[in-house]
Backbone as JSON, one array per atom type, in Angstrom:
{
  "sequence": "MDAAQLGATLRARRRELGLTQSETADLADVSPRVLSDLENGRETVRLDIVNAVVNALGLSLSVQRP",
  "N": [[-1.9, -8.56, 10.93], [-4.48, -8.27, 8.66], [-5.47, -8.26, 5.19], [-7.44, -6.22, 4.69], [-7.02, -4.55, 6.92], [-4.26, -3.8, 6.36], [-4.56, -2.44, 3.87], [-6.3, -0.22, 4.79], [-4.49, 1.06, 6.34], [-2.49, 1.85, 4.64], [-3.87, 3.53, 2.83], [-4.79, 5.6, 4.7], [-2.24, 6.68, 5.31], [-1.35, 7.45, 2.79], [-3.35, 9.46, 2.27], [-2.74, 11.16, 4.39], [-0.31, 12.17, 3.67], [-1.23, 13.63, 1.54], [-1.49, 12.61, -1.1], [-2.6, 11.43, -4.26], [-4.07, 8.44, -5.48], [-2.95, 7.76, -7.9], [-0.64, 9.3, -8.04], [0.75, 8.08, -5.97], [0.83, 5.48, -6.94], [2.46, 5.86, -9.13], [4.87, 6.63, -7.76], [5.44, 4.31, -6.52], [5.82, 2.71, -8.66], [3.83, 1.0, -9.7], [0.49, -0.04, -11.02], [-2.3, 2.08, -10.95], [-4.6, 0.63, -10.57], [-3.76, -1.67, -9.28], [-2.88, -0.59, -6.93], [-5.3, 0.43, -5.9], [-6.71, -2.04, -5.45], [-5.13, -3.07, -3.53], [-5.35, -1.18, -1.46], [-8.05, -1.58, -0.86], [-8.33, -4.21, -0.1], [-8.9, -6.19, -1.8], [-7.55, -8.08, -3.23], [-5.02, -10.53, -3.28], [-1.75, -9.39, -3.09], [1.48, -9.37, -4.45], [4.43, -9.61, -2.33], [6.62, -7.97, -3.04], [5.37, -5.92, -4.33], [3.75, -4.79, -2.37], [5.81, -4.03, -0.69], [7.03, -2.02, -2.24], [4.99, -0.07, -2.4], [4.65, 0.54, 0.39], [7.28, 1.58, 0.86], [7.23, 3.84, -0.8], [5.47, 5.38, 0.59], [6.81, 6.06, 2.81], [6.93, 4.37, 4.78], [7.6, 1.27, 6.78], [7.94, -2.31, 6.55], [7.49, -4.88, 8.84], [8.02, -7.94, 10.42], [6.39, -10.08, 12.69], [6.81, -12.42, 15.18], [4.44, -14.98, 16.0]],
  "CA": [[-2.68, -7.72, 10.23], [-5.12, -8.84, 7.43], [-5.43, -7.47, 3.91], [-8.29, -5.07, 4.88], [-6.23, -3.63, 7.85], [-3.08, -3.26, 5.61], [-5.16, -1.57, 2.92], [-6.77, 0.84, 5.35], [-3.31, 1.7, 6.94], [-1.83, 2.41, 3.4], [-4.94, 4.62, 2.37], [-4.68, 6.6, 5.56], [-1.0, 7.25, 5.13], [-1.37, 8.19, 1.56], [-4.17, 10.74, 2.49], [-2.07, 12.04, 5.42], [0.66, 12.8, 2.71], [-1.97, 14.45, 0.5], [-1.12, 12.04, -2.37], [-3.65, 10.65, -4.89], [-3.7, 6.95, -5.78], [-2.16, 7.85, -9.12], [0.58, 9.79, -7.64], [1.4, 7.02, -5.15], [1.16, 4.37, -7.83], [3.73, 6.39, -9.83], [6.08, 6.65, -6.86], [5.81, 2.83, -6.24], [5.95, 2.01, -9.95], [2.72, 0.07, -9.82], [-0.7, 0.61, -11.62], [-3.36, 2.6, -10.01], [-5.56, -0.44, -10.27], [-3.13, -2.57, -8.2], [-2.87, 0.15, -5.65], [-6.65, 0.45, -5.47], [-7.0, -3.25, -5.05], [-4.35, -3.24, -2.26], [-5.99, -0.29, -0.39], [-9.39, -2.12, -0.57], [-8.14, -5.55, 0.51], [-9.69, -6.96, -2.68], [-6.8, -9.23, -3.81], [-3.65, -10.79, -2.69], [-0.7, -8.64, -3.85], [2.91, -9.88, -4.12], [5.2, -8.93, -1.32], [7.47, -6.85, -3.64], [4.48, -4.77, -4.65], [3.37, -4.2, -1.04], [6.96, -3.28, -0.14], [7.18, -0.74, -3.08], [4.01, 0.99, -1.88], [5.2, 0.99, 1.69], [8.49, 2.46, 0.77], [6.82, 5.11, -1.49], [4.66, 6.17, 1.56], [7.77, 6.32, 3.82], [6.61, 3.32, 5.97], [8.35, -0.05, 6.67], [7.39, -3.6, 6.92], [8.22, -5.65, 9.96], [7.43, -9.36, 10.73], [6.46, -10.4, 14.19], [6.47, -13.9, 15.47], [3.16, -15.19, 16.8]],
  "C": [[-3.33, -8.35, 8.87], [-5.07, -7.89, 6.36], [-6.26, -6.11, 4.06], [-7.56, -4.03, 5.72], [-5.01, -2.92, 7.13], [-3.64, -2.11, 4.74], [-5.59, -0.2, 3.6], [-5.58, 1.62, 5.98], [-2.61, 2.46, 5.72], [-2.58, 3.75, 2.96], [-4.75, 5.81, 3.33], [-3.34, 7.32, 5.53], [-0.89, 8.07, 3.93], [-2.16, 9.57, 1.54], [-3.48, 11.67, 3.4], [-0.99, 12.79, 4.62], [0.06, 13.66, 1.61], [-1.66, 13.95, -0.96], [-2.56, 11.42, -2.98], [-3.22, 9.2, -5.08], [-2.8, 6.99, -7.02], [-0.87, 8.32, -8.83], [1.44, 8.85, -6.85], [1.71, 5.79, -6.04], [2.41, 4.66, -8.69], [4.95, 6.18, -9.11], [6.42, 5.2, -6.57], [6.03, 2.04, -7.5], [5.09, 0.74, -10.09], [1.53, 0.67, -10.45], [-1.56, 1.08, -10.67], [-4.36, 1.44, -9.64], [-5.04, -1.43, -9.18], [-3.19, -1.79, -6.93], [-4.33, 0.19, -5.07], [-7.05, -0.96, -4.81], [-6.32, -3.56, -3.71], [-5.06, -2.44, -1.13], [-7.36, -0.96, -0.04], [-9.37, -3.56, -0.16], [-8.76, -6.56, -0.6], [-8.83, -8.15, -3.31], [-5.5, -9.32, -3.13], [-2.65, -10.14, -3.68], [0.73, -9.19, -3.54], [3.53, -8.97, -3.16], [6.04, -7.76, -1.87], [6.67, -5.73, -3.95], [4.09, -4.05, -3.41], [4.61, -3.43, -0.45], [7.26, -2.0, -0.94], [6.28, 0.31, -2.63], [4.34, 1.46, -0.52], [6.35, 1.9, 1.7], [8.08, 3.78, 0.2], [6.03, 5.95, -0.46], [5.46, 6.36, 2.75], [7.45, 5.44, 5.04], [7.69, 2.19, 5.9], [7.61, -1.15, 7.11], [8.19, -4.23, 8.03], [7.33, -6.97, 10.17], [7.5, -9.67, 12.17], [6.17, -11.91, 14.28], [5.24, -13.98, 16.36], [3.44, -15.56, 18.3]]
}
C-alpha cells in the first residue's frame, strides 16, 4: 500500500466514524496538520504517528511479505 492509498483508507475510516480531522488528531495525539498530510499522502510520516492514528481509528497495521 502506498502513501496515497493509506491516506485514503484512513480518511474513509475517519469519515465512517463521523470524526473530524481535529477530533481524530486529538485522539491520536498528533497535530491536525500531520493528520491532513497523512490523509493526503503529502509527506512521509513516522511509523509511530501512523500507528497512533490507526489505533485512534480502531484499525490495526499488518506487514505482509512480498
